[in-house]
Every structure is written in C-alpha cells, then in structure tokens.
LUMKEMAR-837295 format. One record per atom (N, C-alpha, C): x, y negated, z negated; residue in three letters. Coordinates in pm, whole numbers, plus 32768, in hexadecimal, padded with zeros to 4 digits. Atoms other than C-alpha are relative to their C-alpha. Layout:
XYZala
...
// end
This chain:
7FD3808B7FF6met
2AF8F2622DF1met
7FC57FBF807Emet
8037804B7F90lys
2A70F1522ED5lys
805D7F8D8021lys
7FAB806D7FD4thr
2B38F05C2FA4thr
7FAC7F828018thr
8045807F7FF2ile
2ACCEEF02F90ile
805F7F9B803File
7FB1806E7FC8gln
2B46EDCB3060gln
7FD57F7E7FBEgln
801F807C8046cys
2B5BEC892F9Acys
7FCC7F988063cys
803880647FA4pro
2A7CEB833041pro
80497F7A7FFApro
7FB9807F800Etyr
2B65EA6E2FCBtyr
808B80048041tyr
7F777FFC7FCCcys
2CCBEAD93017cys
8014806C806Acys
7FF77F9A7F98gly
2C87EC0330FCgly
8048807F7FD8gly
7FB77F89802Dala
2D4EECFE302Dala
7FA080757FEEala
804F7F888013arg
2CD0EE643021arg
803380497F83arg
7FDA7FBA807Aphe
2CCDEF1F2ED6phe
7F9680677FDEphe
805B7F948021gln
2C2DF0522E3Egln
7FCC7FF27F71gln
803D7FFE8084val
2B3EF06D2D18val
7FAF80827FF4val
80547F8A8011pro
2A83F1962C82pro
7F727FE68030pro
808A800C7FD0glu
2928F1D82D0Eglu
7FA37FCA7F94glu
8057802A806Dthr
2896F1922BB6thr
80077F6B7FE1thr
7FEE808D801Eval
2915F02B2BADval
7F8F7FAC803Cval
806D80567FD2thr
27FDEF292BC7thr
80367F7F803Ethr
7FC6807E7FD3ile
28CAEDEB2BECile
809780108000ile
7F707FEA7FF2ala
2A30EDF72C6Bala
804B7F7C8004ala
7FAB80777FFDval
2B4EED012C45val
8078801C8059val
7F8E7FF17FA5cys
2C4CECD52D59cys
80827FF27FB1cys
7F838007804Cpro
2DA5ED242CC5pro
80667F9F803Bpro
7FA1805A7FBFtyr
2E4BEC2F2DB4tyr
7FE07F6D7FE9tyr
8024808D8013cys
2D85EAEE2D84cys
7FA17FEA7F8Acys
8058800C8074gly
2C99EB3B2C61gly
7F6F7FE48021gly
808B80177FDAthr
2B5AEB052D28thr
7FA780737FD1thr
805D7F9C8032thr
2A30EBBB2C91thr
7F9380178068thr
80607FE07F97val
294DEC702D87val
7FA480727FD5val
805C7F918013trp
281AED4F2D7Ctrp
803480768050trp
7FCA7F8A7FBEgln
288FEEAD2DCEgln
7FA9802B8075gln
805C7FCB7F9Aala
275AEF072E99ala
7FFB7FA8807Cala
8016805B7F8Fthr
2744EDCE2F73thr
807D7FB28029thr
7F8A80517FE1gly
289AED252F63gly
7FEA7F6D7FE9gly
8020808C801Bglu
27F1EBDF2EFBglu
80537FCB7F8Cglu
7FAF803D806Aile
28C6EAF32E2Aile
7FA97FDB7F88ile
80448024807Cphe
285EEACB2CC1phe
80607FA67FB3phe
7FA180648031lys
28F6E9902C28lys
800E7FFA7F68lys
7FFC80158090glu
289FE99B2AB5glu
8051806D7FBAglu
7FA47F9F803Chis
29CDEA552A30his
80587FB67F9Dhis
7FB88043806Ctyr
2A67E9F328E3tyr
806280617FBDtyr
7FA37FAF804Dmet
2B72EA6E27F8met
80197FBC7F79met
7FD18037807Fphe
2BECEA422694phe
809980028001phe
7F6E800D8001glu
2D4FE9CE2665glu
803D80637F9Fglu
7FB27FAA8058leu
2E4AEAC125D4leu
80517FA77FA2leu
7FBF80588061arg
2EAEEA04249Aarg
805E804B7FA2arg
7FB27FAF805Eval
2F4BEB2323D6val
806A804F804Eval
7F957FB67FBDglu
309DEBA0244Dglu
801980857FB9glu
7FF17F778033phe
3115ED042413phe
803680047F71phe
7FC57FFB8087asn
31EDECC022E0asn
7F9A7FD97F95asn
8066802A8060lys
30CDEC0E2237lys
7F95806C7FF3lys
80637F948004ala
2FDCED252298ala
803180727FA8ala
7FC97F958054phe
30C3EE2521F9phe
80017FD77F6Dphe
7FFF802F808Aasp
30E3ED4F20C2asp
7F76800F7FC1asp
80887FED8033tyr
2F67ED53209Btyr
7FE680947FE5tyr
80117F6F8011val
2F6BEECD20C9val
8046802F7F81val
7FB27FD78075arg
3078EEF81FC3arg
7FBD7FD47F7Earg
80418033807Aarg
2FBFEE211EC5arg
7F8280507FDEarg
80797FB18019ile
2E78EEDF1EF1ile
8023808E7FD6ile
7FD87F768021ala
2F2AF0301EE3ala
802A800B7F6Eala
7FCF7FF5808Agln
2FCFEFE51D95gln
7F927FE97F98gln
80708013805Carg
2E7DEF8A1CFEarg
7FA5807B7FF9arg
805B7F8F7FFAgln
2DDEF0D81D54gln
801580607F8Cgln
7FFC7F9E806Dphe
2D89F1C61C3Bphe
803F80808034phe
7FBA7F847FE0ala
2E6DF2F81C47ala
80707FEF8066ala
7F8D80157FA9ala
2F66F2581D35ala
807F7FFF7FABala
7F838001804Epro
30D5F2811CC8pro
80227F757FCCpro
7FDF8081803Dasp
3152F16F1BE2asp
80637FAF8054asp
7F9680467FB7asp
3275F11B1CCAasp
7FE07FEA8093asp
801F800E7F72ile
31B8F10D1E15ile
80137F718030ile
7FF0808A7FD9gly
31C3EF921E16gly
808D7FDC8028gly
7F7580217FE1glu
333EEF8C1E1Cglu
80428063805Fglu
7FBF7F9A7FAClys
3388F0CE1EDBlys
7FBA80198085lys
80437FF37F7Eala
328AF0BC1FF7ala
804E7FB08068ala
7FB3803F7F96arg
3333F0642140arg
7FAD7FF68080arg
8049800D7F81pro
3298EFD82281pro
80458050806Dpro
7FC77FAE7F96glu
32C8F0BF23ABglu
7FD87FCF808Bglu
802F802A7F7Bala
31F1F04624CDala
7F817FAE7FF3ala
807980507FFDgly
30E3EF4F2524gly
7FCF7FEC808Egly
803A80127F7Carg
2FF6EF2E2647arg
7F817FAE7FF3arg
807880528002ile
2EECEE2B2693ile
7F98803E805Dile
80707FD27FAFhis
2D9AEEA1270Fhis
7F9F7F8B800Fhis
806380697FE7phe
2CB6EDA027B2phe
7F7A8045801Bphe
807E7FB87FF5val
2B5DEE302772val
7F917FA2802Dval
806980587FCApro
2A2AEDA9282Bpro
7F857FFA7FA7pro
807D80188047leu
28FDED13277Eleu
7FA27FB7805Eleu
806280517FBAtyr
27BCEC8E2810tyr
7FCF7F947FA1tyr
802E8072804Eleu
2754EB362796leu
7F6E7FE38021leu
808F80197FEEtyr
25E1EAF22760tyr
7FD47F857FB2tyr
80488065804Cgln
250BE9CE26FDgln
7F79803D7FDAgln
807C7FC58030val
23F7EA602627val
7FA27F8F7FD6val
806280668020lys
22C4E980261Flys
7F7680408002lys
80807FBC800Eval
2182EA1A259Dval
7FA87FAE7FA2val
805D8040805Carg
204DE97C2506arg
7F7B804B8001arg
80857FC4800Fala
1F06EA0A2485ala
7F9F7F8F7FE4ala
805680768007glu
1DFAE90524C1glu
7F7A801F7FBDglu
80877FFD803Acys
1CC2E8CA23F1cys
7FB47F898039cys
804E806F7FC6pro
1BA4E7EC2471pro
80197F7B7FBApro
7FEB807C804Bglu
1BDDE6EE235Dglu
80937FDA7FF0glu
7F70801A800Dasn
1D58E7072369asn
804C8049806Easn
7FBF7FC07F8Dpro
1E04E74C24BApro
8088803E7FE1pro
7F7C7FC98022glu
1F50E795240Eglu
7FFF80387F72glu
800C7FC78087ala
1EDCE85022D9ala
8075805B7FE0ala
7F8B7FAA8011gly
1FECE9522308gly
80617FE38071gly
7F9F80267F99leu
2121E8D523C1leu
808980377FDEleu
7F797FCB800Fglu
226CE98C23EDglu
80517FD38078glu
7FAB80307F92glu
237EE8E924B9glu
809280047FD5glu
7F727FF6801Fglu
24EFE93F24B9glu
804A803F8075glu
7FAC7FBD7F9Dtyr
2612E9BE258Atyr
803180837FC2tyr
7FD07F7F8030arg
2675EB2B256Darg
80568043806Barg
7FAF7FB27FA2val
2771EC162609val
7FEA80947FE4val
800E7F6F800Cala
2763ED8C2648ala
806F8044804Eala
7F947FB67FBFleu
2878EE81269Eleu
7FCD803E8081leu
802F7FD87F7Bala
285CEECF2812ala
804280808033ala
7FBF7F827FDAleu
290AF0242811leu
7FAE80777FD2leu
80447F848027arg
286AF17C2811arg
804F80497F95arg
7FA87FBB805Fglu
2994F20A2755glu
80637F9C7FC7glu
7FA78065803Cpro
2A30F104266Epro
8087803D7FD7pro
7F7E7FD98033leu
2B9AF1132601leu
7FEE804B7F7Cleu
80107FAE8078ala
2BB8F22324F7ala
801C7FAE7F82ala
7FF3804D807Bgly
2B7FF18123A4gly
7FBE7F788006gly
804180827FF2leu
2AD2F04C2430leu
7F6980147FFDleu
80917FEA800Apro
2966F04B23B8pro
7FB57FAA8065pro
804F80487F9Darg
2863EFE524B9arg
7FC07F827FC4arg
804080738040ser
27C4EEF823BCser
80627FA77FB5ser
7F9F805A8041tyr
2908EE4C2353tyr
7FD47F6F8017tyr
802F808B7FF2pro
28B1ECDC2310pro
80627FA6804Apro
7FAA80557FAFphe
2971EC3F242Fphe
7FCF7F6F7FF6phe
802A808C8008pro
2972EAC2241Dpro
7FC07FD38083pro
803E803B7F89val
28A7E9EF2510val
80437F7C8023val
7FC080827FEAarg
294CE89E24E3arg
80978010801Aarg
7F6F80027FE9gly
2AAAE84E255Fgly
802B803B8085gly
7FDD7FC57F7Farg
2A9AE8EC26B8arg
802B7F938062arg
7FDB805C7F93arg
2B33E84A27ECarg
7FFB804D8082arg
800B7FBB7F81phe
2B2FE896295Dphe
8075805F8015phe
7F9D7F957FEAphe
2BE9E9CB29C9phe
80747FD08057phe
7F8880207FB3glu
2D4DE9AB2A4Bglu
803B80818038glu
7FCB7F867FC3pro
2DD3EAAF2B44pro
808380317FC5pro
7F7F7FD98039ala
2F2AEAAB2A9Eala
7FF0805B7F88ala
801C7FAB8073thr
2E87EB5A2978thr
801380938022thr
7FF87F737FD7leu
2E87EC9F2A40leu
808D80397FEEleu
7F777FD2800Bglu
3001ECB12A1Fglu
8029801D7F70glu
7FD77FF6808Darg
3003ECB028A2arg
7FDA80847FBEarg
802B7F848040gly
2F53EDF8285Agly
7FA480508059gly
805C7FAC7FB4arg
2E58EEFC28C7arg
7F787FBC800Aarg
807D80467FE6tyr
2D24EE652964tyr
7F9380668022tyr
806E7FA47FEAtyr
2BD4EF18295Etyr
7F927FBE8051tyr
8071802F7FB3gln
2AC2EEEF2A61gln
7F7F80267FB7gln
807F7FDD8041pro
295EEEE029D1pro
7FB7806B8053pro
80457F967FB7asp
2891F0152A2Aasp
7F7280197FCDasp
808B7FF6802Cleu
2741EFDA297Fleu
7FAD7F96804Aleu
8059805E7FBEasp
2615EF2F2A1Casp
7FDE7F8D7FA0asp
80198071805Bpro
25FAEDCF2985pro
7F6C7FEB7FE1pro
809080128017lys
247FEDCC29AFlys
7FCB80647F9Alys
802A7F9C8062glu
2453EF0E28EBglu
802E7FD97F74glu
7FCF802B8083leu
252BEE8727D1leu
7FB37F867FCDleu
804E8075802Aleu
2461ED4427CFleu
7F83802C7FB4leu
80757FCC8044glu
232FEE0D276Dglu
8022802A7F72glu
7FD57FD38084glu
23EDEEA6264Aglu
80247F8B7FA5glu
7FD28073804Eval
2486ED5C25D9val
7F8A7FAB7FD1val
807180588020ala
233AEC9D25E0ala
7F9580427FAAala
806D7FBB8046ser
2264EDAB253Dser
7FF87FDB7F6Cser
80018024808Darg
22CDED5323DAarg
7FC97F737FEBarg
80328089800Bala
2288EBE32414ala
7F697FFB8015ala
80917FFC7FEAarg
212DEC34249Aarg
7FB780307F83arg
80407FCA8079ser
20D9ED042367ser
7FFF7F987F91ser
7FF88065806Alys
214FEBEF227Elys
7FA17F8C801Blys
8059806F7FDEala
208FEAE2233Aala
7F6E80237FE3ala
80897FD58018val
1F4CEBAA2327val
7FE380067F6Bval
80147FF88092arg
1F79EBED21B2arg
7FE97F767FC5arg
800E80888035glu
1FA2EA7A216Eglu
7F7B7FC2802Bglu
807C803B7FCDala
1E79EA1A2249ala
7F85803B7FBCala
80727FC18042leu
1D95EB102195leu
7FD97FBA7F7Fleu
8022804F8077asn
1DA4EA28206Aasn
7FA27F8D8022asn
8054806F7FD2thr
1CE9E92A213Ethr
7F81802E8044thr
80767FCC7FB9cys
1BFFE9F6221Acys
800A8097800Ccys
80057F6D7FFFser
1B95EB5F2247ser
8029803D8084ser
7FE37FC77F7Casn
1BD9EB8823BAasn
80557F9F8052asn
7FAB805F7FB9pro
1D02EAB7242Epro
8021802D808Fpro
7FDA7FE57F75lys
1D5EEA9F259Flys
80987FF9800Alys
7F6F7FF97FF9leu
1EC4EB0925E1leu
80327FC98085leu
7FC1803A7F89val
1F94EA3B26D5val
809680177FF5val
7F717FDF8003asp
20F0EABC2728asp
80457FBE8077asp
7FB580477F98glu
21D6E9D127ECglu
809480217FF9glu
7F737FD7800Dser
2318EA8B279Dser
803D801A8089ser
7FBE7FEA7F7Flys
2418EAA028B4lys
809380227FEElys
7F727FDA7FFBtrp
256CEB2A290Ctrp
804F7F8D803Atrp
7FB280747FD6leu
2675EA1A292Dleu
808280238047leu
7F807FE17FC0gly
27B2EACE2992gly
804E806B7FB8gly
7FA47F9C8038ile
28DAEBA92937ile
806A7FB97FADile
7F9380328054val
29D4EB6E2822val
806280727FE8val
7F9C7F9A8022his
2B19EC2E27FFhis
80447FDB7F7Dhis
7FD180188089phe
2B95EC53269Dphe
807E80537FE6phe
7F837FB88017pro
2CFAECB22631pro
7FFE80527F7Fpro
7FF47FA88074val
2D2CEDD92547val
808A80418004val
7F7D7FBF800Ctrp
2E83EE4D24D3trp
7FEE80927FD7trp
7FF07F77802Fglu
2EC7EFC124BEglu
808E800A7FC9glu
7F7F80008044val
2FE1EFE023C3val
8024808E7FD3val
7FCB7F828034glu
30B2F1162381glu
806F7FE07F9Dglu
7F9680138062tyr
3184F1232247tyr
802680877FC5tyr
7FD07F818037ser
324FF22D2197ser
80197FF37F6Aser
7FDF7FF7808Ftyr
327AF29B2030tyr
8037808B7FE9tyr
7FBB7F818018gln
3372F3AB1FD2gln
7FFB805D807Agln
7FF37FB27F86gly
3396F41C213Agly
7F7F80238047gly
80807FE27FBFlys
3222F437218Blys
7FBC7F7F802Clys
803D80757FC4arg
315BF34C2264arg
7F6B7FF67FDDarg
808B801D801Etyr
300DF2A72218tyr
7FD17F90805Ctyr
8039805B7F9Darg
2F22F1D022E5arg
7FA27F9B7FBDarg
805A80678034ala
2E64F08C22A8ala
7FD07FA88072ala
803480637FA3leu
2D8DEF912364leu
7FF17F7C7FB7leu
80068085803Dval
2DA4EE1C231Eval
7FC07F9E8061val
8040806B7FB4asp
2CC5ED022399asp
806C7F9D802Aasp
7F9480547FCFgly
2DB5EC3F2477gly
7FE37F6B7FFBgly
8023808D8008ser
2CFAEAF7244Eser
80047FCC7F71ser
8009802E808Aglu
2CC4EAE722D6glu
8056804E7F9Dglu
7FA67FB58056gly
2DA8EBF42245gly
7FBF80657FA4gly
80427F9C8054thr
2CA3ECD621A2thr
802F808C8025thr
7FDE7F747FE8val
2D17EE3D217Bval
7F7C804C800Dval
807F7FC07FE1ile
2BF9EEFA221File
800280937FD7ile
7FF47F6F8018tyr
2C76F06021F9tyr
8090801C7FD7tyr
7F7A7FE48034leu
2D9CF0F3213Cleu
800B808F7FD0leu
7FDB7F7D8035glu
2E32F24A2107glu
80767FEC7FA1glu
7F9380108060tyr
2F10F2691FD6tyr
801C80877FBCtyr
7FDE7F818042pro
2FC9F3851F25pro
7FC980087F72pro
80277FE6808Bile
2F48F41F1DE4ile
807C80337FB7ile
7F897FD9804Agly
3062F4381CE5gly
7FF1808A7FC0gly
80027F7A803Dval
30C0F58F1C59val
7FCA7FFA7F72val
802E800F808Blys
308CF51C1AF4lys
7F6C7FDF7FFDlys
808C802B7FFCglu
2F43F4771B4Fglu
7FA48072802Bglu
80507F8E7FD6arg
2EC8F5B01C00arg
7FE6805E7F8Aarg
800F7FAA8075gly
2F05F67A1AC6gly
7F9C7FC87F9Dgly
805D8040805Cile
2E49F57E19F2ile
7F71800D8031ile
80867FF87FC6leu
2D20F57E1ADFleu
7FC7808D7FF7leu
802F7F758008leu
2D0AF6FA1AEEleu
7FDC80257F71leu
801C7FE2808Dser
2D1FF7141975ser
7F817FBA7FD1ser
8076804B8028ala
2C19F6041949ala
7F8180408039ala
80757FC27FC2gly
2B2BF6AE1A3Dgly
7FD980817FBBgly
801C7F808041ile
2B4AF80619A0ile
7FD47FE97F6File
8023801D808Bgly
2B42F7761841gly
7F737FC97FF4gly
808680388003gly
2A07F6B21893gly
7F94806A800Dgly
80607F937FEEile
2954F7EA1909ile
7FF280537F80ile
80027FAE807Aile
29B8F8B117D5ile
7FBC7FB67F8Eile
803A804E806Dala
295CF79816E5ala
7F697FF28010ala
8090800D7FEAser
2808F7661788ser
7FB880837FE8ser
803E7F7D8016ala
27BFF8DB1782ala
7FF5801E7F6Bala
80027FE88090leu
281CF8F11610leu
7F977FA87FBBleu
8063805A8038leu
274AF7C015C0leu
7F738032801Dleu
80837FCB7FDBgly
2627F852167Fgly
7FDD807C7FB2gly
80177F86804Cala
2652F99E15CCala
7FD87FDE7F70ala
802280288089gly
264BF8EC147Bgly
7F727FCF7FF6gly
808980328000ile
250BF83614D5ile
7F9E80738016ile
80567F8D7FE4gly
247CF97A155Egly
7FEF80597F87gly
80087FAC8078ala
24CCFA33141Cala
7F987FC97F9Fala
8063803E8058val
2400F9381359val
7F73801C8035val
80837FE97FC3ala
22E4F96B1452ala
7FE780948019ala
800C7F6F7FF2his
2317FAE51444his
800A802F8091his
7FE97FD77F76ser
238EFAF815ADser
80917FE28025ser
7F7080177FF0leu
250AFB0F15AAleu
802980028092leu
7FD77FF27F75leu
2533FB851714leu
7FCB7F8E8057leu
803C806D7FB1ala
2442FA8517A4ala
80457F7B7FE3ala
7FBB807D8023gly
24EDF96C16E6gly
80897FF78041gly
7F7A7FFE7FC3ala
2646F9D61761ala
7FF77FE88096ala
801180107F71ala
25C8F9F018C6ala
7FDB7F708022ala
802880897FE8gly
2524F89A18B0gly
80757FA07FF2gly
7F8A80558012gly
2661F7FA182Agly
8063800F8072gly
7FA57FE57F8Fphe
272DF8A1193Cphe
7FD17FB7807Ephe
8037803F7F88ile
2647F8251A4File
800B7F677FF8ile
7FFB80928012ala
263AF6C419C0ala
808D7FC98012ala
7F75802F7FF7ser
27B6F6B019BFser
80388005808Dser
7FC77FE77F7Cleu
27E4F7171B2Aleu
801D7F828053leu
7FE280757FACpro
27C4F5C21BDBpro
80817FB97FDBpro
7F878044802Bgly
28CDF5161B0Bgly
807B8057800Agly
7F8E7FA47FFBala
29ABF6481AF4ala
802C8019808Fala
7FDF7FE77F74tyr
2997F6811C6Btyr
805B7F948038tyr
7FAE806F7FCEser
2A24F5281CB6ser
808F800B7FCEser
7F7A7FF38039ala
2B49F55D1BCAala
80498078803Bala
7FC17F887FCAleu
2B8CF6BF1C47leu
80257FF08093leu
7FE580117F71arg
2B74F65E1DB6arg
807A7FA78015arg
7F8E80597FF3leu
2C67F53C1D8Eleu
807F80427FCBleu
7F8B7FBD8038gly
2D4DF60C1CB3gly
8036806D805Agly
7FD47F947FA7ala
2D57F7291DAFala
803B7FC98082ala
7FCF803B7F85ser
2DA4F63B1ECCser
808A7FC07FEAser
7F8080458007arg
2EF9F5AB1F1Aarg
7FF87F738039arg
801380837FC2val
2E6AF47D1FD0val
7F7A7FC57FD5val
807A80478023gly
2D6DF3811F50gly
7FDC7F9F8070gly
802E805C7F99val
2C9EF298202Aval
7FB77F8C7FBEval
8042807A802Ctyr
2C3CF1311FE2tyr
7FB67FC48078tyr
804D80447F97lys
2B2AF08320ADlys
7FC67F807FC6lys
803580818031ser
2ACEEF162089ser
7F6B7FF58018ser
808E800B7FDDhis
2979EF512122his
7FD180878034his
80397F7E7FD5glu
289CF0852152glu
7F897FE7805Bglu
807880067FAEasp
27A2F0B92268asp
7F8A80337FB1asp
807A7FD38043glu
263EF0DD21EBglu
7FD28084803Bglu
80317F7F7FD2gly
25B0F23E21FCgly
806F805E8020gly
// end
C-alpha cells in the first residue's frame, strides 16, 4: 500500500501500489498516484435501479431459464445487495486512413469505454457494452453508497487496444479507394467513469445464488440459478438417450455400408457436443446465465 496526500483537501489516504489514478475518499478529488497531480475529468453514471427493482429483474430472468424450477419466480427471496462502482476509462476514438484523392476515405470516430481493472468483479465480462452517453461529473457522496474501486490499468496501454479495431476498419474501407492509405490516429483518453453494478444475493429453498445487475439500465449481466430436480433428470435422460440413438443410427448406416462398428463410433462421436451440454447441465445443481460473453 502507498500513502497519498490529497493536493486539494490535504487528507492522507492509502491505495494499493498497483493503482494508477486514485480518488480521495474525503473530497472525491482524482489524483495521479505517481505524482499527486490533480486529474479533473472524472465522471459517473447515475444509479437509477434500486435494489428491489434489481432483484425483480433477476427473478424474471431466472424464471425464464431452461431447467430452472417452475416455482423459482414466486419462491426466490432477496437476501442481500451491494453496489460496486467499477472504473472505466473514457476514450475518443478518431482514426482516418487517407488516400491522395480522398483525405477521409476511411474515417472512424466515436466514444468508447474500457474496464480499468486488472481483475474485474467475478461475472463481469471485460467487454461488457457499457454505455457512453448519460454520464455526469463525479460526486464524492457516491463513495458512501457502495464499494468503490480504484482503476489499476494504464489508460495509455488500453487506448492502444481500444483504437486498434478502429484502425483496422478504417484501413479496410480506404483500400476500396487506394492501395496504400496513410493512417492518421488522433484517438485520446478523456477521463475516468465510474459505473454502478449491483451484486444481488437471493435464496431458493434455503440455498443462496448470486447475480450482477447493471445499476444504470437494469440489464442482468450474470446470474446463477438452481437446476430443478425434475429438470436435471430430464436433461440426463436426454443426453444419454441422444448418445444411444446416434450410435444406433450410425450402426444402421454402417451396416448398409458394411462397417457396423465404424458407423456406431461415428454416430457416437457426432452426438457428443449436444449430449455433453445436456449432461453437464443435468449433472450440475447450478446453472449460469450471461448476457454477454467475452470474445476468445
């Protein structure tokens, strides 16, 4: 841990060594960890979804899940809720691939955000489509409402990652006009945005489950839900039955082709992907819903 003295109010506070930009917990001033210099562009998204509404969204999504108990919608009970204010870096991406006859043959310009944590909240995908519009300047009182995270990634390194896709797209578009476009990248880092995420715990038949809900728009990002006993039996039977049926079908085709064993083996192998999904879910007592998957 490193002790920092706020250059605005004079308070001293500690932050992890990995933190790049720190926020004073007493006045909300944002400072560079290494130099103590004040950084003013700090925004936030308003928490528009209260806990009861967040749980209601969780309950609705849970009751729609395949293999969830039929009565989960009416018997699930809220247990606990906590707000996490996760840091994002805000960028203005402005890239153009110039051709001699057309200076803006390929032009990409937009605002983007990127998660500024090395280890995101469990269940929160790094590529979750956080909104860009609707932010406002940060208010220190926000720190009292939930757990606040300090950003610990280098904003300049993330800028390279954020702008790379725009550069590739700009060049592809410009190649329709000329064979050797000149790439001009004017992308820049604009500031920090803190975004509210609800962590919701709920219970069903005495067991607890966890969910994450977008605190600004209400999207259920991540959800754990129970697999019903009846549904587990159906899934296991379907998985095993699928394997047997495919093997028999393959054996029948193989018999016609005078290769019974090869046909059965081929049918068995072909059935594995679909059967595996059913068997895995049937063998588990907890299912997982995700609104968005990270690429790769």
